[in-house]
Backbone as XML, in Angstrom:
<?xml version="1.0"?>
<chain id="A" units="angstrom">
  <residue number="1" name="UNK">
    <atom name="N" x="127.154" y="56.469" z="71.314"/>
    <atom name="CA" x="128.229" y="55.946" z="70.516"/>
    <atom name="C" x="129.434" y="56.875" z="70.695"/>
  </residue>
  <residue number="2" name="UNK">
    <atom name="N" x="130.621" y="56.327" z="70.966"/>
    <atom name="CA" x="131.800" y="57.134" z="71.228"/>
    <atom name="C" x="132.327" y="57.782" z="69.951"/>
  </residue>
  <residue number="3" name="UNK">
    <atom name="N" x="133.108" y="58.848" z="70.118"/>
    <atom name="CA" x="133.696" y="59.525" z="68.959"/>
    <atom name="C" x="134.651" y="58.595" z="68.229"/>
  </residue>
  <residue number="4" name="UNK">
    <atom name="N" x="135.391" y="57.785" z="69.000"/>
    <atom name="CA" x="136.328" y="56.843" z="68.382"/>
    <atom name="C" x="135.561" y="55.828" z="67.542"/>
  </residue>
  <residue number="5" name="UNK">
    <atom name="N" x="134.432" y="55.346" z="68.082"/>
    <atom name="CA" x="133.604" y="54.380" z="67.378"/>
    <atom name="C" x="133.034" y="54.997" z="66.094"/>
  </residue>
  <residue number="6" name="UNK">
    <atom name="N" x="132.548" y="56.234" z="66.195"/>
    <atom name="CA" x="132.024" y="56.921" z="65.020"/>
    <atom name="C" x="133.117" y="57.129" z="63.978"/>
  </residue>
  <residue number="7" name="UNK">
    <atom name="N" x="134.328" y="57.423" z="64.431"/>
    <atom name="CA" x="135.444" y="57.582" z="63.513"/>
    <atom name="C" x="135.733" y="56.300" z="62.755"/>
  </residue>
  <residue number="8" name="UNK">
    <atom name="N" x="135.675" y="55.154" z="63.455"/>
    <atom name="CA" x="135.902" y="53.868" z="62.795"/>
    <atom name="C" x="134.813" y="53.587" z="61.766"/>
  </residue>
  <residue number="9" name="UNK">
    <atom name="N" x="133.564" y="53.893" z="62.131"/>
    <atom name="CA" x="132.451" y="53.684" z="61.200"/>
    <atom name="C" x="132.658" y="54.540" z="59.953"/>
  </residue>
  <residue number="10" name="UNK">
    <atom name="N" x="133.025" y="55.804" z="60.128"/>
    <atom name="CA" x="133.249" y="56.691" z="58.985"/>
    <atom name="C" x="134.402" y="56.192" z="58.127"/>
  </residue>
  <residue number="11" name="UNK">
    <atom name="N" x="135.470" y="55.705" z="58.754"/>
    <atom name="CA" x="136.609" y="55.188" z="58.006"/>
    <atom name="C" x="136.224" y="53.952" z="57.207"/>
  </residue>
  <residue number="12" name="UNK">
    <atom name="N" x="135.454" y="53.040" z="57.807"/>
    <atom name="CA" x="135.005" y="51.848" z="57.089"/>
    <atom name="C" x="134.122" y="52.223" z="55.914"/>
  </residue>
  <residue number="13" name="UNK">
    <atom name="N" x="133.210" y="53.165" z="56.135"/>
    <atom name="CA" x="132.315" y="53.570" z="55.054"/>
    <atom name="C" x="133.094" y="54.224" z="53.921"/>
  </residue>
  <residue number="14" name="UNK">
    <atom name="N" x="134.061" y="55.058" z="54.270"/>
    <atom name="CA" x="134.855" y="55.719" z="53.233"/>
    <atom name="C" x="135.681" y="54.706" z="52.456"/>
  </residue>
  <residue number="15" name="UNK">
    <atom name="N" x="136.207" y="53.705" z="53.148"/>
    <atom name="CA" x="137.026" y="52.689" z="52.474"/>
    <atom name="C" x="136.178" y="51.761" z="51.623"/>
  </residue>
  <residue number="16" name="UNK">
    <atom name="N" x="134.900" y="51.634" z="51.929"/>
    <atom name="CA" x="134.046" y="50.680" z="51.224"/>
    <atom name="C" x="133.613" y="51.156" z="49.853"/>
  </residue>
  <residue number="17" name="UNK">
    <atom name="N" x="133.563" y="52.448" z="49.621"/>
    <atom name="CA" x="133.103" y="52.941" z="48.326"/>
    <atom name="C" x="134.260" y="53.617" z="47.608"/>
  </residue>
  <residue number="18" name="UNK">
    <atom name="N" x="134.619" y="53.102" z="46.462"/>
    <atom name="CA" x="135.706" y="53.678" z="45.675"/>
    <atom name="C" x="135.121" y="54.121" z="44.348"/>
  </residue>
  <residue number="19" name="UNK">
    <atom name="N" x="135.314" y="55.375" z="44.040"/>
    <atom name="CA" x="134.870" y="55.905" z="42.761"/>
    <atom name="C" x="136.132" y="56.205" z="41.968"/>
  </residue>
  <residue number="20" name="UNK">
    <atom name="N" x="136.412" y="55.373" z="40.971"/>
    <atom name="CA" x="137.708" y="55.431" z="40.294"/>
    <atom name="C" x="137.569" y="55.872" z="38.848"/>
  </residue>
  <residue number="21" name="UNK">
    <atom name="N" x="138.499" y="56.674" z="38.399"/>
    <atom name="CA" x="138.616" y="57.022" z="36.992"/>
    <atom name="C" x="139.500" y="55.964" z="36.360"/>
  </residue>
  <residue number="22" name="UNK">
    <atom name="N" x="138.987" y="55.311" z="35.318"/>
    <atom name="CA" x="139.763" y="54.280" z="34.641"/>
    <atom name="C" x="140.711" y="54.909" z="33.646"/>
  </residue>
  <residue number="23" name="UNK">
    <atom name="N" x="141.802" y="54.231" z="33.384"/>
    <atom name="CA" x="142.693" y="54.634" z="32.306"/>
    <atom name="C" x="141.925" y="54.470" z="31.004"/>
  </residue>
  <residue number="24" name="UNK">
    <atom name="N" x="142.346" y="55.161" z="29.961"/>
    <atom name="CA" x="141.595" y="55.044" z="28.702"/>
    <atom name="C" x="141.386" y="53.583" z="28.304"/>
  </residue>
  <residue number="25" name="UNK">
    <atom name="N" x="140.150" y="53.274" z="27.958"/>
    <atom name="CA" x="139.784" y="51.936" z="27.521"/>
    <atom name="C" x="139.100" y="52.058" z="26.171"/>
  </residue>
  <residue number="26" name="UNK">
    <atom name="N" x="138.659" y="50.949" z="25.637"/>
    <atom name="CA" x="137.932" y="50.991" z="24.372"/>
    <atom name="C" x="136.730" y="51.920" z="24.498"/>
  </residue>
  <residue number="27" name="UNK">
    <atom name="N" x="136.014" y="51.820" z="25.632"/>
    <atom name="CA" x="134.836" y="52.670" z="25.827"/>
    <atom name="C" x="135.234" y="54.142" z="25.874"/>
  </residue>
  <residue number="28" name="UNK">
    <atom name="N" x="136.372" y="54.439" z="26.512"/>
    <atom name="CA" x="136.786" y="55.831" z="26.653"/>
    <atom name="C" x="137.330" y="56.389" z="25.344"/>
  </residue>
  <residue number="29" name="UNK">
    <atom name="N" x="137.801" y="55.524" z="24.456"/>
    <atom name="CA" x="138.373" y="55.994" z="23.200"/>
    <atom name="C" x="137.300" y="56.580" z="22.295"/>
  </residue>
  <residue number="30" name="UNK">
    <atom name="N" x="136.075" y="56.123" z="22.429"/>
    <atom name="CA" x="134.972" y="56.638" z="21.620"/>
    <atom name="C" x="134.504" y="57.973" z="22.209"/>
  </residue>
  <residue number="31" name="UNK">
    <atom name="N" x="133.752" y="58.707" z="21.395"/>
    <atom name="CA" x="133.171" y="59.939" z="21.906"/>
    <atom name="C" x="132.044" y="59.568" z="22.853"/>
  </residue>
  <residue number="32" name="UNK">
    <atom name="N" x="131.955" y="60.250" z="23.961"/>
    <atom name="CA" x="130.896" y="59.983" z="24.923"/>
    <atom name="C" x="131.449" y="59.876" z="26.327"/>
  </residue>
  <residue number="33" name="UNK">
    <atom name="N" x="130.558" y="59.661" z="27.254"/>
    <atom name="CA" x="130.899" y="59.497" z="28.659"/>
    <atom name="C" x="130.263" y="58.200" z="29.122"/>
  </residue>
  <residue number="34" name="UNK">
    <atom name="N" x="131.009" y="57.386" z="29.853"/>
    <atom name="CA" x="130.552" y="56.046" z="30.207"/>
    <atom name="C" x="130.692" y="55.798" z="31.697"/>
  </residue>
  <residue number="35" name="UNK">
    <atom name="N" x="129.730" y="55.046" z="32.242"/>
    <atom name="CA" x="129.732" y="54.695" z="33.656"/>
    <atom name="C" x="129.319" y="53.239" z="33.795"/>
  </residue>
  <residue number="36" name="UNK">
    <atom name="N" x="130.031" y="52.501" z="34.665"/>
    <atom name="CA" x="129.619" y="51.146" z="35.013"/>
    <atom name="C" x="129.746" y="50.990" z="36.516"/>
  </residue>
  <residue number="37" name="UNK">
    <atom name="N" x="129.091" y="49.959" z="37.041"/>
    <atom name="CA" x="129.071" y="49.706" z="38.485"/>
    <atom name="C" x="129.627" y="48.321" z="38.768"/>
  </residue>
  <residue number="38" name="UNK">
    <atom name="N" x="130.270" y="48.174" z="39.923"/>
    <atom name="CA" x="130.832" y="46.879" z="40.311"/>
    <atom name="C" x="130.602" y="46.638" z="41.797"/>
  </residue>
  <residue number="39" name="UNK">
    <atom name="N" x="130.224" y="45.406" z="42.137"/>
    <atom name="CA" x="130.049" y="44.980" z="43.536"/>
    <atom name="C" x="131.186" y="44.011" z="43.831"/>
  </residue>
  <residue number="40" name="UNK">
    <atom name="N" x="132.184" y="44.471" z="44.577"/>
    <atom name="CA" x="133.386" y="43.683" z="44.826"/>
    <atom name="C" x="133.668" y="43.532" z="46.316"/>
  </residue>
  <residue number="41" name="UNK">
    <atom name="N" x="132.624" y="43.510" z="47.119"/>
    <atom name="CA" x="132.751" y="43.313" z="48.562"/>
    <atom name="C" x="132.191" y="41.930" z="48.897"/>
  </residue>
  <residue number="42" name="UNK">
    <atom name="N" x="133.067" y="40.934" z="49.121"/>
    <atom name="CA" x="132.621" y="39.539" z="49.202"/>
    <atom name="C" x="131.649" y="39.205" z="50.319"/>
  </residue>
  <residue number="43" name="UNK">
    <atom name="N" x="131.636" y="39.950" z="51.408"/>
    <atom name="CA" x="130.711" y="39.604" z="52.483"/>
    <atom name="C" x="129.559" y="40.597" z="52.625"/>
  </residue>
  <residue number="44" name="UNK">
    <atom name="N" x="129.328" y="41.400" z="51.575"/>
    <atom name="CA" x="128.199" y="42.325" z="51.559"/>
    <atom name="C" x="127.059" y="41.686" z="50.770"/>
  </residue>
  <residue number="45" name="UNK">
    <atom name="N" x="125.836" y="41.688" z="51.327"/>
    <atom name="CA" x="124.699" y="41.105" z="50.592"/>
    <atom name="C" x="124.368" y="41.933" z="49.356"/>
  </residue>
  <residue number="46" name="UNK">
    <atom name="N" x="123.428" y="41.444" z="48.590"/>
    <atom name="CA" x="122.994" y="42.152" z="47.376"/>
    <atom name="C" x="122.553" y="43.571" z="47.711"/>
  </residue>
  <residue number="47" name="UNK">
    <atom name="N" x="122.829" y="44.482" z="46.784"/>
    <atom name="CA" x="122.465" y="45.883" z="46.971"/>
    <atom name="C" x="121.664" y="46.368" z="45.765"/>
  </residue>
  <residue number="48" name="UNK">
    <atom name="N" x="120.865" y="47.399" z="45.997"/>
    <atom name="CA" x="120.203" y="48.131" z="44.922"/>
    <atom name="C" x="121.003" y="49.415" z="44.748"/>
  </residue>
  <residue number="49" name="UNK">
    <atom name="N" x="121.322" y="49.759" z="43.515"/>
    <atom name="CA" x="122.152" y="50.924" z="43.225"/>
    <atom name="C" x="121.322" y="51.937" z="42.450"/>
  </residue>
  <residue number="50" name="UNK">
    <atom name="N" x="121.370" y="53.187" z="42.894"/>
    <atom name="CA" x="120.701" y="54.283" z="42.198"/>
    <atom name="C" x="121.747" y="55.331" z="41.854"/>
  </residue>
  <residue number="51" name="UNK">
    <atom name="N" x="121.800" y="55.708" z="40.594"/>
    <atom name="CA" x="122.710" y="56.743" z="40.116"/>
    <atom name="C" x="121.838" y="57.893" z="39.631"/>
  </residue>
  <residue number="52" name="UNK">
    <atom name="N" x="121.992" y="59.056" z="40.263"/>
    <atom name="CA" x="121.146" y="60.201" z="39.940"/>
    <atom name="C" x="122.015" y="61.371" z="39.496"/>
  </residue>
  <residue number="53" name="UNK">
    <atom name="N" x="121.721" y="61.896" z="38.317"/>
    <atom name="CA" x="122.427" y="63.075" z="37.822"/>
    <atom name="C" x="121.841" y="64.332" z="38.422"/>
  </residue>
  <residue number="54" name="UNK">
    <atom name="N" x="122.631" y="65.374" z="38.486"/>
    <atom name="CA" x="122.128" y="66.630" z="39.019"/>
    <atom name="C" x="121.052" y="67.213" z="38.118"/>
  </residue>
  <residue number="55" name="UNK">
    <atom name="N" x="120.935" y="66.678" z="36.893"/>
    <atom name="CA" x="119.863" y="67.093" z="35.988"/>
    <atom name="C" x="118.566" y="66.351" z="36.278"/>
  </residue>
  <residue number="56" name="UNK">
    <atom name="N" x="118.622" y="65.344" z="37.180"/>
    <atom name="CA" x="117.443" y="64.574" z="37.527"/>
    <atom name="C" x="117.373" y="63.211" z="36.865"/>
  </residue>
  <residue number="57" name="UNK">
    <atom name="N" x="118.220" y="62.939" z="35.891"/>
    <atom name="CA" x="118.235" y="61.628" z="35.218"/>
    <atom name="C" x="118.669" y="60.562" z="36.213"/>
  </residue>
  <residue number="58" name="UNK">
    <atom name="N" x="117.944" y="59.426" z="36.258"/>
    <atom name="CA" x="118.233" y="58.368" z="37.221"/>
    <atom name="C" x="118.415" y="57.036" z="36.509"/>
  </residue>
  <residue number="59" name="UNK">
    <atom name="N" x="119.416" y="56.277" z="36.956"/>
    <atom name="CA" x="119.676" y="54.916" z="36.494"/>
    <atom name="C" x="119.603" y="54.023" z="37.715"/>
  </residue>
  <residue number="60" name="UNK">
    <atom name="N" x="119.000" y="52.828" z="37.581"/>
    <atom name="CA" x="118.893" y="51.916" z="38.713"/>
    <atom name="C" x="119.295" y="50.501" z="38.325"/>
  </residue>
  <residue number="61" name="UNK">
    <atom name="N" x="119.946" y="49.836" z="39.264"/>
    <atom name="CA" x="120.237" y="48.409" z="39.155"/>
    <atom name="C" x="119.761" y="47.784" z="40.453"/>
  </residue>
  <residue number="62" name="UNK">
    <atom name="N" x="118.983" y="46.724" z="40.362"/>
    <atom name="CA" x="118.437" y="46.082" z="41.559"/>
    <atom name="C" x="119.054" y="44.708" z="41.759"/>
  </residue>
  <residue number="63" name="UNK">
    <atom name="N" x="119.259" y="44.356" z="43.032"/>
    <atom name="CA" x="119.744" y="43.023" z="43.379"/>
    <atom name="C" x="121.152" y="42.724" z="42.889"/>
  </residue>
  <residue number="64" name="UNK">
    <atom name="N" x="122.031" y="43.711" z="42.946"/>
    <atom name="CA" x="123.403" y="43.529" z="42.471"/>
    <atom name="C" x="124.186" y="42.725" z="43.509"/>
  </residue>
  <residue number="65" name="UNK">
    <atom name="N" x="124.691" y="41.571" z="43.108"/>
    <atom name="CA" x="125.412" y="40.690" z="44.017"/>
    <atom name="C" x="126.920" y="40.748" z="43.825"/>
  </residue>
  <residue number="66" name="UNK">
    <atom name="N" x="127.620" y="40.134" z="44.757"/>
    <atom name="CA" x="129.083" y="40.099" z="44.731"/>
    <atom name="C" x="129.586" y="39.568" z="43.389"/>
  </residue>
  <residue number="67" name="UNK">
    <atom name="N" x="130.576" y="40.248" z="42.848"/>
    <atom name="CA" x="131.190" y="39.841" z="41.592"/>
    <atom name="C" x="130.557" y="40.459" z="40.370"/>
  </residue>
  <residue number="68" name="UNK">
    <atom name="N" x="129.416" y="41.099" z="40.528"/>
    <atom name="CA" x="128.729" y="41.697" z="39.377"/>
    <atom name="C" x="129.441" y="42.968" z="38.926"/>
  </residue>
  <residue number="69" name="UNK">
    <atom name="N" x="129.635" y="43.072" z="37.623"/>
    <atom name="CA" x="130.168" y="44.285" z="37.007"/>
    <atom name="C" x="129.252" y="44.590" z="35.825"/>
  </residue>
  <residue number="70" name="UNK">
    <atom name="N" x="128.617" y="45.734" z="35.854"/>
    <atom name="CA" x="127.681" y="46.073" z="34.782"/>
    <atom name="C" x="128.445" y="46.437" z="33.512"/>
  </residue>
  <residue number="71" name="UNK">
    <atom name="N" x="127.728" y="46.454" z="32.411"/>
    <atom name="CA" x="128.312" y="46.957" z="31.169"/>
    <atom name="C" x="128.370" y="48.482" z="31.274"/>
  </residue>
  <residue number="72" name="UNK">
    <atom name="N" x="129.192" y="49.082" z="30.456"/>
    <atom name="CA" x="129.232" y="50.541" z="30.428"/>
    <atom name="C" x="127.919" y="51.079" z="29.892"/>
  </residue>
  <residue number="73" name="UNK">
    <atom name="N" x="127.411" y="52.112" z="30.543"/>
    <atom name="CA" x="126.224" y="52.818" z="30.085"/>
    <atom name="C" x="126.657" y="54.217" z="29.658"/>
  </residue>
  <residue number="74" name="UNK">
    <atom name="N" x="126.141" y="54.682" z="28.550"/>
    <atom name="CA" x="126.423" y="56.044" z="28.123"/>
    <atom name="C" x="125.637" y="56.996" z="29.014"/>
  </residue>
  <residue number="75" name="UNK">
    <atom name="N" x="126.313" y="57.977" z="29.551"/>
    <atom name="CA" x="125.670" y="58.996" z="30.384"/>
    <atom name="C" x="126.089" y="60.368" z="29.858"/>
  </residue>
  <residue number="76" name="UNK">
    <atom name="N" x="125.302" y="61.350" z="30.192"/>
    <atom name="CA" x="125.663" y="62.728" z="29.858"/>
    <atom name="C" x="126.798" y="63.157" z="30.783"/>
  </residue>
  <residue number="77" name="UNK">
    <atom name="N" x="127.735" y="63.957" z="30.297"/>
    <atom name="CA" x="128.751" y="64.493" z="31.202"/>
    <atom name="C" x="128.067" y="65.258" z="32.334"/>
  </residue>
  <residue number="78" name="UNK">
    <atom name="N" x="128.633" y="65.194" z="33.515"/>
    <atom name="CA" x="128.058" y="65.901" z="34.650"/>
    <atom name="C" x="128.386" y="65.196" z="35.953"/>
  </residue>
  <residue number="79" name="UNK">
    <atom name="N" x="127.736" y="65.629" z="36.996"/>
    <atom name="CA" x="127.961" y="65.081" z="38.330"/>
    <atom name="C" x="126.807" y="64.166" z="38.704"/>
  </residue>
  <residue number="80" name="UNK">
    <atom name="N" x="127.147" y="62.997" z="39.236"/>
    <atom name="CA" x="126.164" y="61.988" z="39.607"/>
    <atom name="C" x="126.371" y="61.568" z="41.056"/>
  </residue>
  <residue number="81" name="UNK">
    <atom name="N" x="125.259" y="61.299" z="41.736"/>
    <atom name="CA" x="125.296" y="60.721" z="43.074"/>
    <atom name="C" x="125.009" y="59.234" z="42.938"/>
  </residue>
  <residue number="82" name="UNK">
    <atom name="N" x="125.839" y="58.408" z="43.562"/>
    <atom name="CA" x="125.666" y="56.954" z="43.560"/>
    <atom name="C" x="125.260" y="56.549" z="44.971"/>
  </residue>
  <residue number="83" name="UNK">
    <atom name="N" x="124.122" y="55.857" z="45.106"/>
    <atom name="CA" x="123.654" y="55.377" z="46.407"/>
    <atom name="C" x="123.454" y="53.874" z="46.342"/>
  </residue>
  <residue number="84" name="UNK">
    <atom name="N" x="123.861" y="53.197" z="47.426"/>
    <atom name="CA" x="123.679" y="51.754" z="47.529"/>
    <atom name="C" x="122.888" y="51.453" z="48.784"/>
  </residue>
  <residue number="85" name="UNK">
    <atom name="N" x="121.825" y="50.664" z="48.586"/>
    <atom name="CA" x="120.957" y="50.245" z="49.703"/>
    <atom name="C" x="120.882" y="48.727" z="49.691"/>
  </residue>
  <residue number="86" name="UNK">
    <atom name="N" x="120.666" y="48.144" z="50.865"/>
    <atom name="CA" x="120.460" y="46.699" z="50.950"/>
    <atom name="C" x="119.211" y="46.340" z="50.152"/>
  </residue>
  <residue number="87" name="UNK">
    <atom name="N" x="119.314" y="45.338" z="49.288"/>
    <atom name="CA" x="118.164" y="44.928" z="48.474"/>
    <atom name="C" x="116.997" y="44.473" z="49.334"/>
  </residue>
  <residue number="88" name="UNK">
    <atom name="N" x="117.298" y="43.934" z="50.500"/>
    <atom name="CA" x="116.249" y="43.432" z="51.388"/>
    <atom name="C" x="115.388" y="44.554" z="51.955"/>
  </residue>
  <residue number="89" name="UNK">
    <atom name="N" x="115.883" y="45.795" z="51.969"/>
    <atom name="CA" x="115.142" y="46.909" z="52.547"/>
    <atom name="C" x="115.334" y="48.172" z="51.707"/>
  </residue>
  <residue number="90" name="UNK">
    <atom name="N" x="114.664" y="48.247" z="50.543"/>
    <atom name="CA" x="114.870" y="49.384" z="49.645"/>
    <atom name="C" x="114.427" y="50.729" z="50.211"/>
  </residue>
  <residue number="91" name="UNK">
    <atom name="N" x="113.626" y="50.744" z="51.270"/>
    <atom name="CA" x="113.197" y="52.013" z="51.857"/>
    <atom name="C" x="114.183" y="52.515" z="52.918"/>
  </residue>
  <residue number="92" name="UNK">
    <atom name="N" x="115.186" y="51.715" z="53.247"/>
    <atom name="CA" x="116.168" y="52.107" z="54.262"/>
    <atom name="C" x="117.075" y="53.214" z="53.733"/>
  </residue>
  <residue number="93" name="UNK">
    <atom name="N" x="117.710" y="53.895" z="54.651"/>
    <atom name="CA" x="118.697" y="54.905" z="54.275"/>
    <atom name="C" x="119.836" y="54.226" z="53.512"/>
  </residue>
  <residue number="94" name="UNK">
    <atom name="N" x="120.483" y="54.952" z="52.611"/>
    <atom name="CA" x="121.591" y="54.347" z="51.862"/>
    <atom name="C" x="122.700" y="53.863" z="52.792"/>
  </residue>
  <residue number="95" name="UNK">
    <atom name="N" x="123.281" y="52.715" z="52.446"/>
    <atom name="CA" x="124.443" y="52.231" z="53.171"/>
    <atom name="C" x="125.641" y="53.117" z="52.866"/>
  </residue>
  <residue number="96" name="UNK">
    <atom name="N" x="125.745" y="53.524" z="51.615"/>
    <atom name="CA" x="126.822" y="54.403" z="51.174"/>
    <atom name="C" x="126.324" y="55.347" z="50.101"/>
  </residue>
  <residue number="97" name="UNK">
    <atom name="N" x="126.935" y="56.515" z="50.070"/>
    <atom name="CA" x="126.654" y="57.500" z="49.035"/>
    <atom name="C" x="127.987" y="58.064" z="48.562"/>
  </residue>
  <residue number="98" name="UNK">
    <atom name="N" x="128.136" y="58.220" z="47.262"/>
    <atom name="CA" x="129.347" y="58.813" z="46.695"/>
    <atom name="C" x="128.983" y="59.655" z="45.493"/>
  </residue>
  <residue number="99" name="UNK">
    <atom name="N" x="129.969" y="60.366" z="44.968"/>
    <atom name="CA" x="129.755" y="61.257" z="43.838"/>
    <atom name="C" x="130.746" y="60.946" z="42.729"/>
  </residue>
  <residue number="100" name="UNK">
    <atom name="N" x="130.274" y="60.980" z="41.499"/>
    <atom name="CA" x="131.118" y="60.814" z="40.320"/>
    <atom name="C" x="130.972" y="62.074" z="39.472"/>
  </residue>
  <residue number="101" name="UNK">
    <atom name="N" x="132.074" y="62.697" z="39.124"/>
    <atom name="CA" x="132.056" y="63.829" z="38.189"/>
    <atom name="C" x="132.534" y="63.284" z="36.849"/>
  </residue>
  <residue number="102" name="UNK">
    <atom name="N" x="131.604" y="63.051" z="35.938"/>
    <atom name="CA" x="131.884" y="62.393" z="34.662"/>
    <atom name="C" x="132.179" y="63.429" z="33.577"/>
  </residue>
  <residue number="103" name="UNK">
    <atom name="N" x="133.339" y="63.271" z="32.937"/>
    <atom name="CA" x="133.755" y="64.189" z="31.883"/>
    <atom name="C" x="133.631" y="63.523" z="30.514"/>
  </residue>
  <residue number="104" name="UNK">
    <atom name="N" x="133.390" y="64.328" z="29.500"/>
    <atom name="CA" x="133.281" y="63.852" z="28.120"/>
    <atom name="C" x="134.535" y="63.072" z="27.721"/>
  </residue>
  <residue number="105" name="UNK">
    <atom name="N" x="134.311" y="61.920" z="27.056"/>
    <atom name="CA" x="135.419" y="61.128" z="26.546"/>
    <atom name="C" x="136.105" y="60.254" z="27.577"/>
  </residue>
  <residue number="106" name="UNK">
    <atom name="N" x="135.507" y="60.093" z="28.763"/>
    <atom name="CA" x="136.113" y="59.288" z="29.826"/>
    <atom name="C" x="135.174" y="58.157" z="30.218"/>
  </residue>
  <residue number="107" name="UNK">
    <atom name="N" x="135.749" y="57.116" z="30.806"/>
    <atom name="CA" x="134.979" y="55.979" z="31.319"/>
    <atom name="C" x="135.231" y="55.875" z="32.820"/>
  </residue>
  <residue number="108" name="UNK">
    <atom name="N" x="134.179" y="55.594" z="33.593"/>
    <atom name="CA" x="134.262" y="55.553" z="35.045"/>
    <atom name="C" x="133.677" y="54.241" z="35.565"/>
  </residue>
  <residue number="109" name="UNK">
    <atom name="N" x="134.195" y="53.800" z="36.701"/>
    <atom name="CA" x="133.636" y="52.657" z="37.403"/>
    <atom name="C" x="133.375" y="53.071" z="38.843"/>
  </residue>
  <residue number="110" name="UNK">
    <atom name="N" x="132.135" y="52.904" z="39.305"/>
    <atom name="CA" x="131.802" y="53.086" z="40.718"/>
    <atom name="C" x="131.756" y="51.685" z="41.311"/>
  </residue>
  <residue number="111" name="UNK">
    <atom name="N" x="132.627" y="51.426" z="42.292"/>
    <atom name="CA" x="132.749" y="50.073" z="42.835"/>
    <atom name="C" x="132.658" y="50.087" z="44.345"/>
  </residue>
  <residue number="112" name="UNK">
    <atom name="N" x="131.938" y="49.116" z="44.889"/>
    <atom name="CA" x="131.919" y="48.928" z="46.335"/>
    <atom name="C" x="132.962" y="47.847" z="46.644"/>
  </residue>
  <residue number="113" name="UNK">
    <atom name="N" x="133.860" y="48.158" z="47.570"/>
    <atom name="CA" x="134.964" y="47.276" z="47.948"/>
    <atom name="C" x="135.041" y="47.188" z="49.466"/>
  </residue>
  <residue number="114" name="UNK">
    <atom name="N" x="135.817" y="46.272" z="49.956"/>
    <atom name="CA" x="136.147" y="46.257" z="51.370"/>
    <atom name="C" x="135.164" y="45.513" z="52.237"/>
  </residue>
  <residue number="115" name="UNK">
    <atom name="N" x="135.131" y="45.905" z="53.528"/>
    <atom name="CA" x="134.321" y="45.163" z="54.497"/>
    <atom name="C" x="132.827" y="45.304" z="54.240"/>
  </residue>
  <residue number="116" name="UNK">
    <atom name="N" x="132.096" y="44.388" z="54.804"/>
    <atom name="CA" x="130.642" y="44.349" z="54.636"/>
    <atom name="C" x="130.006" y="45.685" z="54.987"/>
  </residue>
  <residue number="117" name="UNK">
    <atom name="N" x="129.202" y="46.205" z="54.049"/>
    <atom name="CA" x="128.558" y="47.492" z="54.255"/>
    <atom name="C" x="127.603" y="47.462" z="55.436"/>
  </residue>
  <residue number="118" name="UNK">
    <atom name="N" x="126.826" y="46.416" z="55.553"/>
    <atom name="CA" x="125.852" y="46.319" z="56.639"/>
    <atom name="C" x="126.510" y="46.358" z="57.997"/>
  </residue>
  <residue number="119" name="UNK">
    <atom name="N" x="127.705" y="45.777" z="58.126"/>
    <atom name="CA" x="128.420" y="45.788" z="59.396"/>
    <atom name="C" x="128.759" y="47.220" z="59.781"/>
  </residue>
  <residue number="120" name="UNK">
    <atom name="N" x="129.236" y="48.008" z="58.828"/>
    <atom name="CA" x="129.597" y="49.389" z="59.119"/>
    <atom name="C" x="128.373" y="50.188" z="59.532"/>
  </residue>
  <residue number="121" name="UNK">
    <atom name="N" x="127.228" y="49.941" z="58.890"/>
    <atom name="CA" x="126.033" y="50.726" z="59.200"/>
    <atom name="C" x="125.420" y="50.338" z="60.545"/>
  </residue>
  <residue number="122" name="UNK">
    <atom name="N" x="125.716" y="49.121" z="61.049"/>
    <atom name="CA" x="125.146" y="48.697" z="62.328"/>
    <atom name="C" x="126.010" y="49.088" z="63.524"/>
  </residue>
  <residue number="123" name="UNK">
    <atom name="N" x="127.261" y="49.484" z="63.278"/>
    <atom name="CA" x="128.168" y="49.805" z="64.384"/>
    <atom name="C" x="127.693" y="50.994" z="65.161"/>
  </residue>
</chain>
C-alpha cells in the first residue's frame, strides 16, 4: 500500500470520528458528567460501540444504526476510549477509536460522521 494511499485512509478515518464538546445544555446544567453517542454516517452499516474508562468501567451499545442518537448517560469524570466495530463482526479490529476527556458539569457527544467506515478500513 502506497504512502499516499495510507495518508488518504488516515485522513478518512480521522474525518469519520468527531468527538465534540457540546455547548451547555439542560444535561450540562445539572451536576454531573454526561456522554451520548450518535451514528450520523449515512452509508456506514450498523456498529457496536464500546466506551471504556481508564478506571475500567465499560459501556456498550450494540447494533447502532444510522440516525441513532443515544440518551445522555451519567459517567464519572475522566478519560474514555470510544471504539466502533462493524456489528456483523464483533471480533474484528475497531473501525475507529477515539478518546473523550470528560469533565465535571459538561455534556459530550461522540459521533461518527462522514464517509463509510468500512470503505476506509478496506482501502
